[in-house]
C-alpha positions as CSV (number, residue, x, y, z in Angstrom):
1,X,0.0,0.0,0.0
2,X,1.4,3.4,-1.0
3,X,1.8,5.9,1.9
4,X,0.2,9.3,1.3
5,X,2.2,12.5,1.7
6,X,0.1,13.3,4.8
7,X,0.9,9.9,6.4
8,X,4.6,10.4,5.6
9,X,4.6,13.7,7.4
10,X,2.7,12.3,10.4
11,X,5.2,9.4,10.6
12,X,8.2,11.7,10.7
13,X,6.6,13.9,13.3
14,X,6.0,10.8,15.5
15,X,9.6,9.7,15.1
16,X,10.8,13.1,16.2
17,X,8.5,13.2,19.2
18,X,9.6,9.7,20.2
19,X,13.3,10.7,19.9
20,X,12.8,13.7,22.2
21,X,10.9,11.7,24.7
22,X,13.6,9.1,24.8
23,X,16.6,11.5,25.2
24,X,15.1,14.5,27.0
25,X,13.0,14.8,30.1
26,X,9.7,16.7,30.0
27,X,11.3,19.6,32.0
28,X,14.2,19.9,29.6
29,X,11.9,19.9,26.5
30,X,9.8,22.7,28.1
31,X,12.8,24.7,29.0
32,X,14.4,24.4,25.6
33,X,11.1,25.4,23.9
34,X,10.6,28.4,26.2
35,X,14.2,29.7,25.8
36,X,14.1,32.9,23.7
37,X,10.4,32.4,22.9
38,X,9.5,35.6,24.8
39,X,11.5,38.8,24.7
40,X,12.3,40.2,28.1
41,X,9.9,43.0,28.7
42,X,11.6,46.2,29.9
43,X,9.4,48.6,31.9
44,X,10.7,52.2,31.8
45,X,9.0,54.4,34.4
46,X,7.2,57.5,33.0
47,X,8.4,56.7,29.5
48,X,7.4,59.4,26.9
49,X,7.0,57.9,23.4
50,X,8.4,59.4,20.2
51,X,4.9,60.1,19.0
52,X,4.8,63.0,21.5
53,X,8.0,64.5,20.2
54,X,7.6,67.8,18.3
55,X,7.1,67.1,14.6
56,X,9.8,69.6,13.6
57,X,12.5,67.3,15.1
58,X,11.8,64.8,12.3
59,X,12.9,67.4,9.7
60,X,16.4,67.7,11.2
61,X,16.2,71.4,10.5
62,X,16.6,72.5,14.2
63,X,20.0,72.4,15.9
64,X,20.1,70.8,19.3
65,X,18.2,67.5,18.9
66,X,20.2,64.4,19.8
67,X,19.9,60.6,19.4
68,X,21.4,58.4,22.1
69,X,22.2,54.7,22.3
70,X,24.8,52.3,23.7
71,X,27.4,50.1,22.0
72,X,28.5,47.1,24.0
73,X,31.9,45.7,24.4
74,X,32.7,42.1,25.1
75,X,30.5,40.8,27.8
76,X,31.2,42.5,31.1
77,X,33.8,44.9,29.8
78,X,31.8,48.1,29.6
79,X,30.0,50.1,27.0
80,X,30.2,53.2,24.8
81,X,27.5,55.7,25.0
82,X,26.9,57.1,21.5
83,X,25.3,60.5,21.0
84,X,24.7,62.2,17.7
85,X,23.3,65.7,17.0
86,X,20.7,65.3,14.2
87,X,21.4,68.4,12.1
88,X,25.2,68.7,12.3
89,X,25.9,64.9,12.6
90,X,28.3,65.6,15.5
91,X,29.1,62.4,17.3
92,X,30.2,61.9,20.9
93,X,31.2,58.5,22.4
94,X,32.1,58.5,26.1
95,X,33.1,55.1,27.5
96,X,31.4,53.8,30.7
97,X,32.6,50.9,32.9
98,X,29.2,49.1,32.7
99,X,25.9,49.5,31.0
100,X,24.0,50.7,34.0
101,X,21.4,53.4,34.2
102,X,23.6,55.3,36.7
103,X,26.7,55.2,34.5
104,X,24.9,56.1,31.3
105,X,23.0,58.9,32.9
106,X,26.3,60.4,34.2
107,X,28.0,60.1,30.8
108,X,25.1,61.7,28.9
109,X,24.9,64.5,31.4
110,X,28.7,65.1,31.3
111,X,28.8,65.2,27.5
112,X,25.8,67.4,26.8
113,X,26.1,69.8,29.8
114,X,28.6,71.9,27.8
115,X,26.0,72.3,25.0
116,X,23.1,73.0,27.4
117,X,22.2,76.4,25.7
118,X,21.5,74.6,22.4
119,X,20.0,71.4,23.7
120,X,16.3,70.8,22.9
121,X,15.5,67.1,22.8
122,X,17.0,63.6,23.3
123,X,15.6,60.5,21.6
124,X,16.7,57.1,22.8
125,X,15.9,53.4,22.6
126,X,14.2,51.3,25.2
127,X,17.1,49.7,26.9
128,X,17.2,49.4,30.7
129,X,20.3,51.7,30.7
130,X,17.9,54.6,30.0
131,X,15.6,54.0,33.0
132,X,17.2,57.1,34.6
133,X,15.9,59.3,31.8
134,X,14.0,61.6,34.2
135,X,17.3,62.4,35.9
136,X,18.8,63.2,32.5
137,X,15.9,65.4,31.6
138,X,16.0,67.2,34.9
139,X,19.8,67.7,34.9
140,X,19.9,69.0,31.3
141,X,16.5,70.7,31.4
142,X,15.4,69.0,28.2
143,X,12.8,66.4,27.1
144,X,13.7,62.8,26.6
145,X,11.7,60.7,24.1
146,X,11.7,56.9,23.4
147,X,11.6,55.4,20.0
148,X,9.2,52.5,19.4
149,X,10.5,49.0,20.2
150,X,12.3,47.3,17.2
151,X,12.1,50.6,15.2
152,X,15.7,51.4,14.8
153,X,15.0,53.6,11.8
154,X,13.5,56.1,14.2
155,X,17.1,56.7,15.4
156,X,18.6,56.0,12.0
157,X,21.4,58.5,12.3
158,X,22.6,57.0,15.5
159,X,22.4,53.4,14.1
160,X,24.5,54.6,11.1
161,X,27.2,56.1,13.2
162,X,27.3,53.0,15.4
163,X,28.1,51.0,12.3
164,X,30.9,53.4,11.5
165,X,32.2,53.1,15.1
166,X,32.4,49.3,14.6
167,X,35.0,49.9,11.8
168,X,37.3,51.1,14.6
169,X,36.1,49.1,17.5
170,X,34.7,45.7,16.3
171,X,31.9,43.8,18.0
172,X,33.3,41.7,20.8
173,X,36.1,44.0,21.7
174,X,37.2,44.0,25.3
175,X,36.7,47.7,26.1
176,X,39.0,47.4,29.0
177,X,41.8,47.3,26.5
178,X,40.6,50.5,24.8
179,X,41.9,53.7,26.4
180,X,40.1,57.0,26.6
181,X,42.7,58.5,24.3
182,X,41.9,55.9,21.7
183,X,38.2,56.7,22.1
184,X,38.8,60.4,21.6
185,X,40.9,59.7,18.5
186,X,38.0,57.7,17.0
187,X,35.5,60.4,17.9
188,X,37.7,63.0,16.3
189,X,38.2,60.9,13.1
190,X,34.5,60.4,12.6
191,X,33.7,64.1,13.2
192,X,36.3,65.2,10.7
193,X,35.1,62.8,8.1
194,X,33.2,64.7,5.3
195,X,29.6,63.6,5.0
196,X,27.6,63.6,1.8
197,X,24.5,64.7,3.6
198,X,26.3,67.8,4.7
199,X,27.5,68.7,1.2
200,X,30.8,66.9,2.0
201,X,31.5,69.1,4.9
202,X,32.8,67.9,8.3
203,X,30.4,67.4,11.2
204,X,32.7,69.2,13.6
205,X,32.9,72.3,11.4
206,X,29.2,72.4,10.9
207,X,28.5,71.9,14.6
208,X,30.8,74.8,15.5
209,X,29.1,77.0,12.9
210,X,25.7,76.2,14.2
211,X,26.7,76.9,17.8
212,X,28.1,80.3,16.8
213,X,25.0,81.2,14.9
214,X,22.5,80.0,17.5
């Protein structure tokens, strides 16, 4: 008797189930199935979504709107906080010992404090390292907005620069071996790289001009 396609599939499924039952306990099967099946939900207190951000920020015509993210080193070796100003494309990359809300809040505050007079908004992602966003907003007297989950294009400039950063500091790098002087050198190199979107001008030059004019 010829076996139908449906019977063949059912037979293969039965063989797989029998193999799993023989080699794995029920608890192990359940644990393996659940692993990664649900993304860990991050609850950020008093989060303000990007839909409430002023529409003019999207045009990139105003000076003083920043995007913020973190770039991780090898597990447990720290992180780099990446900040980019949307109009000038100026890029700042302080290194922090760990990806904690406290360290990230301190780094963002230290880097943007000097530009406080021109600071209007900050847009970030939904990582737990930004749970202290209210402290950042209060310290810098600005508004912090969160992009939608899994919508990296809403911080596209930041994502683009993080890709450029990886040309200098590849994924998996032990950041303990990267000095602050090396970080500053990379930052300077990226800010002196002519950008097509700026008419092949340098972000550092455009940034200084906009600061002087504001």
